[in-house]
C-alpha positions in Angstrom: 174.1 108.9 109.6 171.5 111.7 109.4 171.4 114.4 112.0 168.1 114.8 113.8 166.3 114.7 117.0 164.4 111.9 118.6 162.2 111.6 121.6 163.4 113.4 124.8 166.6 114.7 123.1 164.4 117.4 121.4 162.6 118.5 124.6 165.5 120.3 126.3 166.2 122.8 123.5 162.5 123.3 122.7 161.8 123.8 126.4 164.7 126.3 126.8 163.5 128.2 123.7 160.0 128.4 125.0 161.1 129.5 128.4 163.3 132.2 126.9 160.5 133.4 124.6 158.1 133.6 127.6 160.6 135.5 129.7 161.3 138.0 126.9 157.5 138.5 126.4 157.1 139.1 130.2 159.9 141.7 130.2 158.3 143.5 127.2 154.9 143.6 128.8 156.2 144.9 132.1 158.2 147.6 130.2 155.0 148.7 128.4 153.1 148.8 131.6 155.8 150.9 133.3 155.4 153.5 130.6 151.6 153.5 130.9 151.6 153.5 134.7 154.5 156.0 134.8 156.3 153.7 137.2 159.8 152.1 137.5 160.0 148.5 136.1 161.5 147.4 139.4 158.3 148.4 141.3 156.0 146.3 139.1 154.9 142.7 139.5 153.1 140.5 137.0 150.4 138.2 138.4 146.9 137.0 137.5 146.9 138.6 134.1 147.8 142.1 135.4 150.9 144.2 135.9 150.6 145.8 139.4 152.4 148.8 140.9 152.3 147.9 144.5 153.0 151.3 146.0 150.1 153.0 144.3 148.0 149.8 143.8 147.5 150.8 140.2 147.3 148.0 137.6 146.9 147.3 134.0 145.6 144.1 132.4 147.7 142.3 129.9 144.9 142.6 127.3 145.1 146.3 127.6 148.8 146.3 126.9 148.4 144.3 123.7 145.9 146.7 122.1 
């Protein structure tokens, strides 16, 4: 019998992989922002396409981090 995936049986691993990749990307972007904003990663939030340092209200857009 061939080994393969069918229907919903493939969605769980693909979903998990996608979520893990997104989580890793978020972590990397926040780390980049921390360097550029000279802030601690724990003080940053990611929302609405920006990484924000709440204490100083400084922010950087995700597009700026990728260039």
